[in-house]
N, C-alpha and C positions, 0 to 999 in steps of 0.2 A: 420330628424336633421334641426335644425336652427342654423345658426352661426352667432351671434350678435356681432358686434364691438361697445364697449362702451368708448366713448372718451369725452374730454373736454379741460379743461386747469388746470394748477397747482391750487390746493386747490380750486376746483369747487365742491368738494364733489362726485367724481366718486366712491371712495372706499364705502362710506355710500350707495349710491344707489346700487351698485353692490351687498351688503350683503343684501339688501332689495329683489332684485331679487333671491338671493340664498336661502331666506326664503320662498319664493314661489315656489322653485322646480328647479331653473335654476342651471346648473353647471357652475363654475366659473373658469376662466383662468386670473391670474393676472400677466401682464407682467412685472411689478416690481419684483414679486416673480421669474418669468422665468430670468430676469436679474441677480438677486441674484445667482440663481441656476448656470447659465453658467459663472460667475464671481467667482465661489469657487476656492480656491488655486489649481494652477496646471492644472485647465482645459484651454483650448485653448484660451477663450477670456482673462481670468486672465493673461496668459503669454504675450499676444499680449500688454495688457493695461499697464503692468508693464514695457514691452520694451520701450513703446512709453511715458508713463508719470514719469518713476522712480520709484525706491521701497520707495521713501519718503511718497508715498501715501498709504503704507502698516501699518497696524497694528501689533503689536507684534506677534499675532497668525497668520501673513501672509495673513488674509482678508483684502479685499480693505477697506480702509477708506473712504466711500462715501460722507462724508462732505468734506474732503480735496480735493477730486477730484472734487466735485461739484463746489468748490471755483476757482478751475482752469478752469474748462471748460465754466462755466456761464459767465466768464468775458473775454472770447475768442471765437468768433463763429468759427473760424477754428478748435481749439482745440475740441470744441463740435462736430463738424461736423467728425472729426477724431474718436472720441470715438463712435459716433453712427455707423460709418463705420466698427468698430470692433464688436461692440455688437449685432447690429440689424440683420446680418444674420443668426447668430447662434442662438439667440431667436427665429426667426421666424421658422427655423427648427425645435426646441424644440416643439414650439406652434403647428405646424403640427402634430407631433408625439402624443402630448397629445389629440388633436382632434380626432385622429385615434383610441384612446384608448376608448374615451368617446363613439364614435359611435358603437363601438365593443359591449359594456356594454348596451348601450341604443340608438338605431336608432330613437327614438322620442325624443330626448333631445334637450332642449334649451341652446345653450351654450353661456354665455356671458363672451366675451374676453375684459377685461379692458386694453385698449391700448392707452396711452396717446398720442402718436405721430402717430396715424393712419392715419389722414389726411396729417400731415407734410411729412411723407415718401411715401405717394400715393399708399398706399396699401388697401384702402377703397373696391376695388373691390374683395379682397379676403374675404369679408365677405357678408351675405346675406341682413343684416339690419346694418345701422349705427344710433346708438343714442348717442347724443349729450347732456352731461350735462351741462347747462349754468348758470353762475354767472357772474356779471359785473365785469369789471377788478379791480375796488375798492373793491369789496367784496373779491375777489381773493387775493388782497394785504393784507387786513385786516387779513383774515384766515391765510395766510402765516405767517404773522408776529407773530400771536397767538400761531399758531402750531409749528414754529420753533424756537420761541424766538429770532427772528432777527429783526434788524432795517428795516426801510422803505425803504432805498437805496438798501440793499441786495434784499429785496423781489421784488422791482421794477425791478432790474437787472434780477432776476430769471424769472420774467413774461415777460419782455422784450425779454428774450432769446427764446420765444416760439412765434408760429404763433398767432395773436390776436384772441381771441374767437369768436368775431362777425364775422370774415372771414371764420369761420368753418361752419357757420348754412347752407348755400347754398349747403354743402355736405352731411347734415343730413336727414334721413328719418323720425325721431323723434326727437324732441327738448324736454328735460325736464329741466324747469326753477326750480334751487335749490336755491329759494331766501326765502320761507316763513318758516313756523313751519315744524318740522319733520312729523307731522300729516298730513299736507297738501301735503308734497311731499310723504308720503305713499300712499296717495288716487290716485296720479298721477301714481305713479308705479304700484298700481292695475289696473287701466286701461290699461296702455302699457302692462303690463303682459297678460292680456287677449287678447289683440292684438297680441302679439308674439305666443300665443299659436294657434290662428287661422293662423297666417302666417306659422308656422310650419306644420301644416296639410295640408294647401295648397300647400306648398313646397314639402311635401312629395306625395302628390298626383300627382303632375305635374313633378316629378323626373322620 
């Protein structure tokens, strides 16, 4: 098995590239999905979030209103750190459990873990390969404004709450520049996928 950490910055195109890897046979573990899972009503992370941020962040069905929570934490680094300290340990525990399940089914698997904060929280050592999806900060802002239907100030605030993407490059084993057409990106992903298959074989032989 090869455990690949896919990271980047907000609105860099990680999800699109993750889907391309799945089309080629990879297993995907999306950390946003894991965060949603561990934050479901009455799970431990949900209880801790409500205790610290109040019930005003809840929807009528008691699920967390992620937009409301985002407005709170992206404007306050201390609150963002608090939220991360609640969610991250539980998410990583669930991640390890899911990796073990995949390994039991397919010992030759290439697992793509889409981890937005892989480098920020210093857990790149938990994966075999780090892939960075790169888009320039201005491209990130434009995509975020379009995707979230938000203004430039809010998009910039969200971007500035993260580690600058250029500072992530030294931590990456592979950089995928997501700037051109989807067809260009697909060709790059094809080449990277061939490399990952070779790495998985070598990793298995050396284990």
